[in-house]
C-alpha positions in Angstrom: 0.0 0.1 -0.1 1.2 3.6 -0.6 2.3 5.3 2.1 3.0 9.5 2.5 5.2 10.5 5.5 4.2 13.6 7.0 7.1 14.4 9.7 5.6 17.3 11.8 6.8 19.7 14.9 3.2 20.1 16.1 3.5 24.4 14.0 0.6 25.6 12.3 3.1 24.9 9.2 3.4 21.7 9.9 -0.1 21.0 10.9 -0.8 22.9 7.3 1.1 20.6 5.6 -0.4 17.5 6.7 -3.8 18.8 6.2 -2.4 18.9 2.1 -1.1 15.4 2.7 -4.3 14.1 4.0 -5.7 15.3 0.6 -3.3 14.5 -2.1 -3.6 10.8 0.0 -7.6 10.7 -0.7 -6.7 11.4 -4.0 -4.2 8.7 -4.7 -5.0 6.1 -2.1 -2.5 6.5 0.1 -2.1 6.0 3.7 -0.1 8.5 5.8 1.9 7.8 8.2 2.8 11.1 10.8 6.5 11.4 12.7 8.0 14.0 14.9 11.5 13.7 15.8 13.0 14.2 19.4 16.5 15.3 19.2 18.8 14.4 22.1 20.8 18.1 23.5 23.8 18.6 22.1 25.7 18.1 26.0 24.3 14.5 26.4 26.4 13.4 22.8 29.6 16.0 23.4 30.4 15.1 26.6 30.2 11.2 27.7 29.6 12.0 31.5 26.7 13.7 31.0 23.3 10.9 30.6 20.0 12.2 29.2 17.8 11.2 32.1 15.7 8.2 31.0 12.5 9.8 32.7 12.7 13.3 30.8 13.3 11.3 27.5 10.4 9.0 28.4 8.2 12.4 29.2 8.8 14.7 25.6 8.0 11.0 23.9 4.7 10.5 26.3 4.1 14.6 25.3 5.2 13.7 21.4 2.8 10.7 20.7 -0.2 12.7 22.5 0.6 15.2 20.4 0.5 12.9 17.5 -2.8 11.5 18.8 -4.4 14.6 18.7 -3.5 15.2 15.2 -4.8 12.1 13.6 -8.2 12.8 15.5 -7.9 16.1 14.0 -7.3 14.8 10.7 -9.9 11.6 10.9 -12.6 14.4 11.9 -11.4 16.3 8.6 -12.3 13.0 6.8 -15.6 12.3 8.8 -16.9 15.4 6.7 -15.3 14.6 3.4 -17.8 13.4 1.0 -17.4 9.3 0.0 -14.4 7.9 -1.5 -11.0 7.0 0.1 -10.3 7.1 4.0 -6.9 6.7 4.3 -5.4 5.0 7.4 -3.3 7.4 9.7 -1.1 5.8 11.9 2.1 7.4 14.1 5.7 7.3 15.3 8.1 9.0 17.7 11.8 9.0 17.4 14.6 10.8 18.9 18.0 11.8 17.4 18.3 14.1 14.1 15.2 14.2 12.0 16.8 14.4 8.6 18.1 10.8 9.3 14.8 9.5 11.4 12.7 10.8 7.9 15.4 8.7 5.8 15.2 5.7 7.9 11.6 5.8 7.6 11.6 5.7 4.5 14.3 3.1 3.6 12.2 0.8 6.3 8.6 1.4 5.3 8.3 1.8 2.2 7.5 5.8 1.6 6.2 7.2 -1.8 6.6 10.9 -0.8 7.1 13.0 2.1 5.2 16.2 2.9 6.1 18.6 5.0 6.0 22.4 6.0 8.3 25.1 5.0 8.7 26.7 8.4 7.5 26.8 12.0 8.5 26.8 15.7 8.0 23.6 17.4 6.9 23.4 20.7 9.4 21.4 22.0 12.1 23.9 21.2 15.1 22.8 22.9 14.9 19.2 22.3 12.9 18.9 18.7 14.0 20.2 15.6 12.1 22.9 13.5 12.3 22.9 9.8 14.5 21.1 7.7 13.4 21.2 4.4 17.5 23.0 3.5 19.0 19.8 4.8 16.3 17.3 3.3 16.4 18.7 -0.3 20.4 18.7 0.2 20.2 15.1 1.4 16.8 13.0 0.6 16.9 10.1 -2.0 13.1 10.2 -2.0 10.5 13.0 -3.0 9.5 15.5 -0.9 7.0 17.9 -1.4 7.5 21.8 0.5 4.3 23.3 1.5 4.0 26.7 1.7 2.9 27.8 5.7 -0.4 29.8 4.8 -0.9 27.5 1.2 -4.4 26.1 1.3 -5.3 22.6 -0.8 -6.8 22.7 -4.1 -6.8 20.5 -6.5 -3.9 20.2 -8.5 -4.9 21.5 -12.4 -0.9 22.4 -13.3 2.2 21.4 -12.3 5.6 23.0 -13.4 8.3 21.1 -14.0 11.8 23.4 -13.5 14.5 21.8 -15.7 17.7 22.6 -17.3 17.0 20.4 -20.5 19.3 17.3 -18.8 18.7 14.2 -20.8 17.8 12.4 -17.0 14.9 14.7 -17.0 13.0 12.1 -19.3 12.8 9.6 -17.1 11.8 11.4 -14.2 9.2 13.5 -16.1 7.6 9.6 -16.8 7.6 9.1 -13.3 5.6 12.7 -12.5 3.1 12.1 -15.3 2.2 8.8 -12.9 1.1 11.6 -10.4 -0.4 14.0 -12.9 -2.5 11.2 -13.7 -4.4 11.2 -10.9 -5.7 14.7 -11.3 -5.7 15.1 -15.3 -3.4 17.7 -14.4 -1.2 19.7 -17.0 2.4 19.2 -17.1 3.9 22.7 -18.4 7.8 22.0 -18.9 9.8 24.9 -17.7 12.8 26.2 -19.0 14.8 29.7 -17.9 16.6 31.3 -20.8 19.0 34.4 -19.9 19.6 34.6 -24.1 17.0 34.6 -26.5 17.4 31.5 -28.5 20.5 30.3 -27.0 19.6 27.1 -26.3 16.8 26.4 -28.8 19.3 23.3 -30.4 18.9 21.7 -27.5 15.2 22.6 -26.5 14.1 20.6 -29.6 16.3 17.6 -28.9 14.5 17.9 -25.3 11.2 18.2 -26.6 11.3 15.6 -29.4 12.5 13.2 -26.2 9.6 13.9 -24.6 7.2 13.5 -27.1 9.2 10.0 -28.2 9.5 8.9 -24.5 6.5 10.3 -22.0 3.4 8.6 -22.3 0.9 11.6 -20.8 -0.9 13.7 -23.2 -1.4 17.0 -21.6 2.3 18.1 -21.6 3.3 21.5 -22.5 6.5 24.1 -23.1 7.1 27.3 -22.4 10.4 28.9 -21.8 11.0 31.8 -19.2 12.9 34.9 -20.4 14.7 36.1 -17.2 18.3 37.9 -16.1 18.7 34.5 -13.8 17.2 31.5 -13.0 16.0 32.1 -9.8 13.9 35.1 -10.9 12.6 32.9 -13.7 11.7 30.4 -11.1 10.4 33.0 -8.8 8.4 34.7 -11.1 6.7 31.4 -12.6 5.3 30.9 -9.1 4.0 34.0 -8.3 2.6 34.7 -12.1 2.2 31.4 -13.6 -0.9 30.4 -12.2 0.3 26.6 -11.3 -1.0 24.4 -8.4 2.7 23.2 -7.9 6.3 23.1 -8.9 8.8 20.3 -9.4 12.0 20.6 -9.7 15.3 18.0 -9.8 18.1 17.8 -6.9 21.1 16.3 -8.3 24.4 16.3 -6.2 26.9 19.0 -7.3 24.5 20.1 -9.8 24.4 23.7 -10.1 20.5 23.6 -10.3 20.5 22.8 -7.0 21.3 26.7 -5.5 18.0 27.2 -6.9 15.9 24.4 -5.4 17.1 25.4 -1.6 16.0 29.2 -2.4 12.9 28.6 -4.0 12.1 26.8 -1.3 12.2 29.4 0.9 10.2 32.1 -1.3 7.8 29.9 -3.1 4.1 30.6 -3.1 3.2 26.8 -4.1 3.7 23.5 -3.3 6.9 22.6 -4.0 8.3 19.2 -5.5 11.6 17.9 -5.0 12.4 14.7 -6.5 16.0 13.0 -6.6 18.3 12.9 -9.6 17.9 9.5 -11.7 14.1 9.0 -10.2 12.7 6.2 -12.6 10.2 5.2 -10.1 6.4 5.0 -9.7 6.1 8.7 -7.5 2.5 7.0 -6.3 
């Protein structure tokens, strides 16, 4: 069964992301797993003679589990008010340590298809639990990551912008993205930022020819963006492109990587970051 993992620090931003994930889960027929990572205080790991008292750890875990149970109840009440359709099973887990490592382990162990989280927020366990880790997750994640802006409210996905540097490997990623777009019958808008008009025309023609031959999805279109810089072009797209989601690819040691991290801070629509060479079914 497909699973969407939702890390939370119980902030309004994280709760909003959980609400968004719930609607996606209903559409793609996936279950939801909520998780919270409690960070061990630095002094407990820096000095061997300092030991974190277990009663404190147990107390923090109990509080985290209580908050997670409350969130599960809140989401289930929303399902009770929905029209008939798929009802995701919602469960949760609490762990200790670095949130990025915790999330990566859960993805590996539980065969998670997508991770959804808020882009910012302050946690209630501020001394022990990490807040927003979107930058680190973008850098280290080897899985699809969907970042939801703090105040963004879910709406059916009608248009997805796929930002590309016209890498050949993006063709397989587009095929995977098309599987997700099919649930909504959404348009995929291939977007490429041109800093010099017609500079990349041969590359564009070759890329679009491969898309036509290799990507089995009819609702794909191309649009070039004239801009003085990649960041400016992508930012304009999120603000003026009338899109419901933007998708970028993160590859190690790629020039495009810095743009995905900067866009995560400023985007007004959900940002999906896919790992390089991703060729699996998204959901």
